[in-house]
MARLUM-480363 format. One record per residue (C-alpha): x, y, z. Coordinates in steps of 0.2 Angstrom, whole numbers, padded with zeros to 4 digits, always signed. Example, Ala and Ser with C-alpha at 12.3 -4.5 7.8 and 13.67 -1.06 7.14 Angstrom:
2
+0062-0022+0039/+0068-0005+0036/
END
This chain:
320
-0282-0289+0027/-0295-0299+0036/-0303-0294+0053/-0317-0304+0061/-0325-0300+0078/-0339-0309+0087/-0345-0317+0071/-0362-0327+0072/-0371-0335+0058/-0388-0344+0062/-0398-0353+0049/-0417-0355+0050/-0425-0371+0043/-0444-0375+0043/-0450-0390+0054/-0457-0403+0043/-0474-0410+0049/-0481-0426+0042/-0498-0418+0041/-0499-0406+0026/-0512-0395+0035/-0501-0393+0050/-0487-0389+0038/-0497-0374+0031/-0505-0368+0047/-0491-0371+0059/-0475-0362+0052/-0462-0367+0065/-0443-0366+0062/-0428-0373+0070/-0412-0362+0072/-0395-0369+0069/-0380-0359+0074/-0366-0362+0062/-0354-0350+0068/-0353-0345+0087/-0344-0329+0090/-0328-0331+0080/-0314-0318+0082/-0298-0317+0073/-0286-0307+0062/-0276-0312+0046/-0262-0300+0040/-0256-0296+0023/-0246-0310+0014/-0251-0323+0027/-0256-0341+0022/-0268-0348+0035/-0275-0366+0036/-0293-0368+0041/-0297-0385+0047/-0311-0395+0056/-0323-0409+0053/-0337-0408+0040/-0351-0396+0046/-0339-0387+0058/-0343-0370+0049/-0328-0368+0037/-0337-0365+0021/-0350-0354+0030/-0335-0343+0036/-0327-0342+0019/-0344-0337+0011/-0346-0323+0023/-0328-0317+0021/-0331-0317+0002/-0348-0308+0003/-0359-0323-0003/-0368-0324+0014/-0373-0311+0027/-0368-0314+0045/-0382-0314+0058/-0371-0303+0069/-0354-0298+0072/-0341-0287+0063/-0332-0293+0047/-0320-0283+0037/-0309-0289+0022/-0298-0276+0014/-0306-0264+0025/-0323-0267+0017/-0339-0275+0022/-0339-0291+0011/-0358-0292+0009/-0359-0274+0002/-0351-0282-0014/-0342-0266-0019/-0334-0268-0037/-0318-0262-0030/-0319-0276-0016/-0324-0290-0028/-0310-0286-0040/-0297-0289-0026/-0303-0306-0020/-0305-0324-0027/-0315-0339-0020/-0311-0356-0027/-0321-0371-0022/-0314-0388-0027/-0331-0396-0031/-0337-0381-0041/-0331-0373-0057/-0333-0357-0067/-0325-0364-0083/-0337-0366-0098/-0338-0384-0102/-0339-0384-0121/-0327-0370-0124/-0308-0368-0123/-0301-0362-0107/-0295-0347-0116/-0313-0341-0119/-0316-0341-0100/-0300-0331-0097/-0305-0318-0110/-0323-0317-0103/-0315-0314-0085/-0304-0301-0093/-0319-0291-0098/-0329-0294-0082/-0314-0287-0072/-0310-0273-0084/-0292-0279-0086/-0282-0268-0098/-0274-0278-0113/-0256-0276-0107/-0259-0282-0089/-0270-0296-0095/-0257-0303-0107/-0243-0301-0094/-0253-0309-0079/-0260-0323-0090/-0243-0327-0097/-0236-0328-0079/-0250-0339-0073/-0249-0351-0088/-0230-0353-0085/-0232-0355-0067/-0245-0369-0069/-0237-0377-0084/-0254-0375-0093/-0248-0370-0111/-0252-0387-0118/-0271-0386-0114/-0276-0368-0112/-0284-0368-0130/-0293-0385-0127/-0311-0387-0123/-0313-0389-0104/-0323-0406-0106/-0307-0414-0114/-0296-0410-0098/-0291-0421-0084/-0296-0416-0066/-0279-0409-0062/-0279-0399-0078/-0296-0392-0075/-0291-0387-0057/-0275-0378-0064/-0286-0369-0077/-0299-0364-0063/-0284-0356-0054/-0279-0346-0069/-0297-0340-0072/-0299-0336-0054/-0283-0326-0052/-0282-0317-0069/-0287-0301-0060/-0272-0303-0048/-0283-0303-0032/-0275-0298-0015/-0285-0311-0005/-0288-0329-0010/-0301-0340-0002/-0298-0359-0006/-0311-0372-0001/-0304-0389-0004/-0294-0385-0020/-0285-0401-0020/-0300-0412-0018/-0299-0428-0030/-0282-0423-0037/-0268-0435-0038/-0251-0432-0029/-0243-0425-0044/-0257-0412-0047/-0257-0408-0028/-0239-0405-0028/-0240-0393-0043/-0254-0383-0035/-0245-0382-0019/-0229-0375-0027/-0240-0363-0037/-0249-0356-0022/-0232-0353-0013/-0225-0344-0028/-0241-0334-0031/-0241-0329-0012/-0223-0323-0014/-0225-0315-0031/-0241-0305-0028/-0240-0303-0009/-0257-0311-0008/-0266-0317+0008/-0272-0335+0007/-0285-0344+0018/-0285-0362+0014/-0298-0375+0019/-0293-0393+0017/-0296-0410+0025/-0279-0416+0018/-0267-0411+0032/-0251-0413+0022/-0257-0399+0010/-0260-0387+0026/-0243-0392+0033/-0234-0388+0016/-0242-0371+0014/-0247-0363+0031/-0237-0358+0046/-0253-0354+0056/-0269-0364+0057/-0287-0360+0064/-0296-0376+0070/-0315-0375+0070/-0327-0387+0078/-0346-0385+0080/-0344-0366+0074/-0331-0361+0087/-0313-0359+0086/-0304-0373+0095/-0286-0367+0091/-0278-0352+0082/-0260-0351+0082/-0243-0359+0075/-0245-0375+0066/-0227-0380+0072/-0232-0376+0090/-0247-0387+0090/-0237-0402+0083/-0223-0400+0096/-0233-0396+0111/-0249-0406+0108/-0240-0422+0102/-0241-0436+0115/-0232-0450+0106/-0216-0452+0097/-0213-0464+0083/-0196-0473+0082/-0193-0481+0066/-0177-0492+0064/-0170-0501+0049/-0161-0516+0056/-0145-0525+0050/-0149-0541+0059/-0166-0550+0063/-0172-0549+0081/-0184-0558+0092/-0196-0544+0097/-0202-0553+0113/-0184-0551+0120/-0184-0532+0118/-0186-0522+0135/-0199-0509+0131/-0212-0500+0142/-0228-0511+0143/-0239-0498+0134/-0227-0497+0119/-0234-0501+0102/-0222-0512+0092/-0223-0516+0073/-0209-0528+0066/-0207-0534+0049/-0188-0536+0045/-0179-0525+0042/-0191-0512+0048/-0195-0510+0067/-0208-0497+0072/-0211-0492+0090/-0223-0479+0097/-0221-0473+0115/-0226-0459+0126/-0215-0443+0122/-0208-0443+0139/-0201-0461+0138/-0193-0459+0121/-0176-0455+0128/-0176-0470+0140/-0182-0482+0126/-0169-0476+0114/-0155-0478+0126/-0161-0496+0130/-0164-0500+0112/-0147-0496+0106/-0140-0509+0118/-0151-0523+0111/-0151-0521+0092/-0139-0518+0077/-0146-0505+0064/-0142-0495+0048/-0154-0481+0050/-0166-0473+0063/-0178-0459+0063/-0189-0451+0077/-0205-0442+0073/-0219-0433+0081/-0237-0438+0079/-0245-0434+0063/-0256-0418+0062/-0271-0429+0058/-0268-0439+0074/-0266-0423+0085/-0282-0415+0077/-0292-0431+0079/-0288-0431+0098/-0291-0413+0100/-0308-0414+0092/-0313-0429+0101/-0309-0422+0118/-0321-0408+0115/
END
C-alpha cells in the first residue's frame, strides 16, 4: 500500500536581515532538512503508529504521502501511484484527517457537507446511502447529523469529520492527531470505530498521535521519528518488552507496614500510602525483590507492569 525509499524533504527559508536594503539585495536562504532519507513499507490492512516529538517530521511525511507536499528527493508510492501527481483515481482512495483542521461547513448541517462530498467523489446514490448509514451507525451520529456544525461539541465534530472524510470508502487513511482535545469517552468511541473500519473495509491506517495509549490500543507496529530520521520501526510489543528497563510492582496491602523496615535494593523507588505500596526497580532485580517482599508483607492483590510507552520513548529520544 505504501512504499517509501530514501525520502528527503528540505525546506528553504529566507534569512531576515535587520537592514531593509540588505533584505532586498542580499537574498540569502537557510535550508532545513525535515526528512532525512526515510525508507519503510506499510502493507494492506496494517495500522501503524507514527510517533515522535514536535518538529520531528511526522506531519511533513503525511503531507508527502497524501500528495500535499512534493519531496525534495527519494521515491514515494501509495497505492502504486506517485502521490503528488494527484490523479483523481488516487485521491478517491485516500483520506487525510488533521485533528486541528476541519472540512465541515460551520453554519450548515453535517449532512450538507456529506452530500457535497458525495458529488465531489462521484459516489452513486445507492453506495452513498449504504456507506453513510454504516458510518453514522458505527459512530453513533444519528442524533446530530442534521444539526449545524457550530452547535456540536468537539467530540461530535470529530465524529462528523470522520464520516465526511470516509464517505468515499478510502483504502488508505492518514490521521494526524485525530484525538487532540477530546475527552476519554470521545477518544474511546473513535478508537473503537477505527478498529471496526479497518476490519470492515480492509483499510491501511497511518496514525500520528502524542497520546501513547491511543497508539497502543490501535497499532501493533510503530515508526518512531526524531529530527527527520527513523529511530525505530518495528513491533510495539517488542519495544515495550525489550527496551523496558524498570518494573513497577504495585501491592494492595491488608496490614499497615513500616516502609523503612523493608529490605529493598538501594536504587529502588518506593511510594507508600496505605493500602497501596508501589515499588520501581530494575527489571533484572524484580524476581529477587518479589521473593523477598512476600516474606515481609501481607497483601490482598499484586500487579507487575513494564514501563509505560511514554517513559520508554522519552528515554530513547533523549539518548539520541
